[in-house]
C-alpha positions as CSV (number, residue, x, y, z in Angstrom):
1,M,-130.9,22.5,-70.1
2,L,-133.0,20.9,-72.7
3,W,-136.6,19.7,-72.2
4,E,-135.9,16.3,-73.6
5,E,-133.0,15.8,-71.1
6,Q,-134.7,17.1,-68.0
7,V,-138.4,16.0,-68.2
8,P,-138.4,12.4,-67.1
9,M,-141.2,11.4,-69.4
10,M,-139.6,13.0,-72.3
11,R,-136.4,11.2,-71.6
12,Q,-138.4,8.0,-71.9
13,G,-139.7,9.1,-75.3
14,V,-143.3,9.3,-74.2
15,H,-143.9,12.6,-76.1
16,R,-143.0,10.8,-79.4
17,E,-145.3,8.0,-78.7
18,L,-148.1,10.5,-77.9
19,V,-147.6,12.2,-81.3
20,R,-147.7,9.0,-83.1
21,K,-151.0,8.1,-81.4
22,A,-152.6,11.6,-81.7
23,Y,-152.1,11.8,-85.5
24,G,-152.6,8.1,-86.1
25,P,-155.2,5.9,-84.4
26,A,-156.5,8.6,-82.0
27,A,-157.2,11.0,-84.9
28,E,-160.4,8.9,-85.7
29,G,-160.1,9.8,-89.3
30,G,-160.4,13.6,-88.8
31,P,-158.0,16.6,-88.8
32,V,-155.9,17.0,-85.6
33,Y,-154.8,20.4,-84.4
34,P,-152.4,22.0,-84.2
35,L,-150.5,20.8,-87.3
36,R,-148.1,18.0,-86.3
37,E,-145.1,20.3,-86.8
38,H,-146.4,22.7,-84.2
39,V,-147.2,20.3,-81.3
40,F,-144.2,21.2,-79.3
41,D,-143.8,24.8,-80.3
42,A,-144.4,26.1,-76.8
43,M,-141.3,24.3,-75.6
44,R,-139.5,25.0,-78.8
45,V,-139.9,28.7,-78.6
46,T,-139.5,28.9,-74.8
47,T,-136.5,27.0,-73.6
48,L,-136.3,25.5,-70.1
49,D,-133.5,28.0,-69.3
50,S,-135.5,30.9,-70.2
51,V,-138.9,30.1,-68.4
52,K,-139.9,32.7,-65.9
53,V,-143.8,32.6,-66.4
54,V,-146.0,29.6,-67.0
55,I,-149.6,30.0,-68.4
56,I,-151.6,26.8,-68.4
57,G,-154.4,26.2,-70.8
58,Q,-156.6,23.1,-71.1
59,D,-157.0,22.2,-74.8
60,P,-155.8,23.6,-78.2
61,Y,-158.3,25.5,-80.2
62,F,-160.4,23.0,-82.2
63,N,-161.6,25.3,-85.0
64,A,-160.2,26.2,-88.4
65,H,-161.0,29.0,-90.9
66,P,-161.3,28.4,-94.6
67,G,-158.3,29.8,-96.4
68,K,-156.6,30.8,-93.1
69,G,-156.0,27.5,-91.3
70,P,-156.5,26.2,-87.8
71,E,-156.6,28.5,-84.8
72,A,-154.3,26.3,-82.8
73,H,-150.5,26.8,-83.5
74,G,-148.9,25.2,-80.4
75,L,-149.2,28.1,-77.9
76,C,-152.1,28.2,-75.5
77,F,-154.6,31.0,-76.0
78,S,-152.6,32.3,-79.1
79,V,-153.7,32.5,-82.7
80,R,-151.7,33.7,-85.6
81,S,-152.2,37.2,-87.1
82,G,-155.1,37.2,-89.5
83,I,-157.0,34.4,-87.6
84,P,-160.2,35.8,-85.9
85,E,-159.6,36.7,-82.3
86,P,-161.2,34.1,-79.9
87,P,-163.1,35.6,-77.0
88,S,-160.8,34.4,-74.2
89,L,-157.8,35.9,-76.0
90,R,-159.7,39.2,-76.4
91,N,-160.2,39.3,-72.6
92,I,-156.5,38.5,-72.0
93,L,-155.4,41.4,-74.2
94,K,-157.9,43.7,-72.4
95,E,-156.6,42.7,-69.0
96,I,-153.0,43.2,-70.1
97,N,-153.8,46.7,-71.5
98,D,-155.8,47.6,-68.3
99,S,-153.2,46.4,-65.8
100,C,-150.0,47.3,-67.6
101,Y,-150.9,50.2,-70.0
102,G,-153.6,52.3,-68.3
103,G,-156.3,50.9,-70.5
104,K,-154.6,52.0,-73.7
105,P,-154.7,49.5,-76.5
106,V,-150.9,48.8,-76.6
107,S,-151.0,44.9,-76.6
108,V,-153.2,44.0,-79.6
109,D,-151.2,41.3,-81.4
110,T,-153.1,38.0,-81.2
111,D,-149.9,35.9,-81.9
112,L,-148.4,35.5,-78.4
113,T,-145.1,34.2,-79.8
114,R,-143.7,37.6,-78.7
115,L,-144.4,36.5,-75.0
116,A,-143.0,33.0,-75.5
117,R,-139.7,34.5,-76.7
118,Q,-139.5,36.3,-73.4
119,G,-139.7,33.2,-71.2
120,V,-143.5,32.9,-71.0
121,L,-144.3,29.1,-71.5
122,L,-147.8,28.9,-73.0
123,L,-148.6,25.3,-72.2
124,N,-151.8,23.5,-72.9
125,A,-152.5,20.5,-70.7
126,S,-153.4,18.5,-73.9
127,L,-151.2,19.2,-76.8
128,T,-153.5,18.0,-79.5
129,V,-157.3,17.9,-80.2
130,I,-159.5,16.4,-83.0
131,A,-161.1,19.1,-85.1
132,R,-164.4,20.4,-83.7
133,K,-164.2,17.9,-80.7
134,P,-163.1,19.7,-77.5
135,N,-161.1,17.7,-75.1
136,S,-161.1,14.7,-77.5
137,H,-157.5,13.9,-76.6
138,A,-157.7,14.6,-72.8
139,N,-157.3,11.0,-72.0
140,L,-154.6,10.2,-74.4
141,G,-151.7,10.8,-72.0
142,W,-150.9,14.4,-72.6
143,H,-151.9,15.5,-69.1
144,E,-149.4,13.2,-67.5
145,L,-146.7,14.5,-69.7
146,T,-147.5,18.2,-69.3
147,D,-147.8,17.6,-65.5
148,D,-144.2,16.3,-65.6
149,V,-143.2,19.4,-67.5
150,I,-144.7,21.6,-64.7
151,R,-143.1,19.5,-62.0
152,T,-139.7,19.8,-63.7
153,I,-139.9,23.5,-63.9
154,S,-140.8,23.7,-60.3
155,R,-137.9,21.5,-59.4
156,L,-135.2,23.0,-61.5
157,K,-136.1,26.7,-61.5
158,D,-136.6,29.5,-58.9
159,H,-139.0,32.4,-58.9
160,V,-141.2,31.3,-61.7
161,V,-144.7,32.8,-61.9
162,F,-147.4,30.2,-62.5
163,M,-150.7,31.7,-63.8
164,L,-153.7,29.4,-63.1
165,W,-156.8,30.6,-64.7
166,G,-160.0,28.8,-63.9
167,A,-160.8,25.5,-62.0
168,F,-159.0,23.2,-64.3
169,A,-155.7,25.1,-64.3
170,Q,-155.9,25.6,-60.6
171,K,-155.7,21.8,-60.1
172,K,-152.1,22.1,-61.2
173,E,-151.2,24.1,-58.1
174,V,-150.2,20.9,-56.3
175,L,-147.4,20.4,-58.8
176,V,-145.7,23.6,-57.8
177,D,-143.4,24.3,-54.8
178,K,-144.9,27.5,-53.6
179,S,-142.0,28.2,-51.3
180,R,-139.9,28.9,-54.4
181,H,-142.4,30.1,-56.9
182,L,-145.4,32.5,-57.2
183,V,-148.9,31.1,-58.1
184,L,-151.4,33.6,-59.3
185,K,-155.0,32.4,-59.5
186,T,-158.0,33.9,-61.1
187,S,-161.1,32.8,-62.9
188,H,-160.7,31.9,-66.6
189,P,-160.7,34.6,-69.3
190,S,-163.6,33.0,-71.0
191,P,-166.6,35.4,-71.4
192,L,-168.5,33.0,-69.1
193,S,-166.2,33.7,-66.2
194,A,-163.8,36.6,-67.0
195,H,-165.9,39.0,-64.8
196,K,-165.7,36.7,-61.8
197,G,-162.0,37.6,-61.1
198,F,-159.9,37.6,-64.2
199,L,-160.8,41.1,-65.5
200,G,-159.5,43.7,-63.0
201,S,-157.2,41.3,-61.3
202,G,-154.0,43.1,-62.3
203,I,-152.4,39.8,-62.8
204,F,-149.9,40.8,-65.4
205,R,-148.7,43.8,-63.3
206,L,-148.4,41.5,-60.3
207,C,-146.3,39.0,-62.3
208,N,-143.9,41.7,-63.3
209,E,-143.6,43.1,-59.9
210,Y,-142.6,39.6,-58.6
211,L,-140.1,39.1,-61.4
212,L,-138.5,42.5,-60.6
213,R,-138.3,41.7,-56.9
214,H,-136.3,38.7,-57.8
215,G,-133.9,40.2,-60.2
216,Q,-135.6,39.3,-63.4
217,A,-136.6,41.4,-66.3
218,P,-140.3,42.1,-66.5
219,V,-142.3,40.7,-69.4
220,I,-143.3,43.2,-72.1
221,W,-146.8,42.1,-72.3
């Protein structure tokens, strides 16, 4: 199954038109992140056939580092090796290590491509952002497209774990058929809210337990 064949809005070419807008008139003359060639990397690395976990972010990272490039590279919460670790990602790795590895620092790589290759779809609701302007492309049409992606996964797949962190992501719960899938909700891993439910939730262990119960290989977080 190919994303472009199964997601109705992608069949209509909406994703290509959104890219044209995002890096054209909606760029407002500034840099747009991630780089254009990485916009769809979440779906390029994680095929529809392979999806078993979905993590939903809100917006790509909007910062860049001189000599190193932008933080965003198409996978939500992830940054390439060598880019300074954002605070939310630091808390994600802490919770992985606490819930899966007894607190030992086993999972330390900030590039989450290793998870995407195992079927973890790291999907931002908006796939582009203007540099230093958070949520600047929130009304461009990306949300409608990524909602369609989530609905398609819910419709075509069985026993997928949807991780909804924070109030924004939890609004996506209505797109998921909970009779066929598992929805795990916590606070956002941001330092402002991580201690309100994310840290200590055991969410990554709970995810793997569900996958195992349904005959799927656990994620090596």
